[in-house]
C-alpha positions, 0 to 999 in steps of 0.5 A: 472538512476538519484538519489536525490542528498539529503538525503530522503526517499524511500520504499523498496519492501521485501519478505513477512514477511521478515520485522524484518530479513530487520530492523535486517540487514540493522541497521547493515549497519547502514541504518536509516528504518521505518518499521509503524507497528500497533497493532491489539488486536486478539482472542484467545481461552482462551484471548485477545492479541495486535499484531504488525503488519506491516501496508504495508506487503512487504514494508518497507522505508529507510532514506538514501542519495542514490547514485549506491553503497548504492543502490546496498547495499541495494539490496544485503540484503537478504530479499529486491527486490527493490526499487520502481522507475520509469523508470529515477529515484527512487522514494522519500517520503516526509517528511511530508507522513512519520510523516504521517504513524508516527502517525497511529503507535498509532493506536489500531484496524484493519488496511486493507489495499488496495493498487490496488483500492481506492474510487471514482476509477471506475473499472470493474467486471472481474470474476463471474455472473457480469462480465463485470459490470462497476461501482464506488468503494465507499466503501472499508470494510476489504476484500470486494470493495462496488462499486456503479452501476448507473441505470434509478431510483438511484443507487444500490450498491454491494460488489465483492471481490476485485480478481474479479475487474480490474481498468478502466482508467479514461473517462476525460469527467467522471471526469469532472462530479465527480468533 
């Protein structure tokens, strides 16, 4: 495995709901941790409460000079599953992306994660009455994908559960038409 010779930011995959334990343990080991959060209002029976939630459930960032020893020390921490990597090296995150995430920490509202799909992705429905239908994601709203489907007179849009959809390989011909 190749390691970056400079101090960089890395993404750790961690056990769900272990953010605080991992953060505390790694700070005790003198690692520089970034666990981006946002605030969301929660309606209780008798009041509204402002909750702090992680932006990326199951992921956290660490800044370090990574070598085999520090890599092992990170993995020995309770709750840390792995560092995201390719077949050749551990993935680094540019400083400007970390700075952008720091800006999100000032956000109060609802954050919707869509790690699997992005607007513009071509997808196929895998379950239900519309199984096999192919379309393009044009909006992601809460836990619903809005998929536009080409038809003869125009285009229609349907809302689908993301668990019932799979991404399609991008067709180079389609990409040149869309762009």
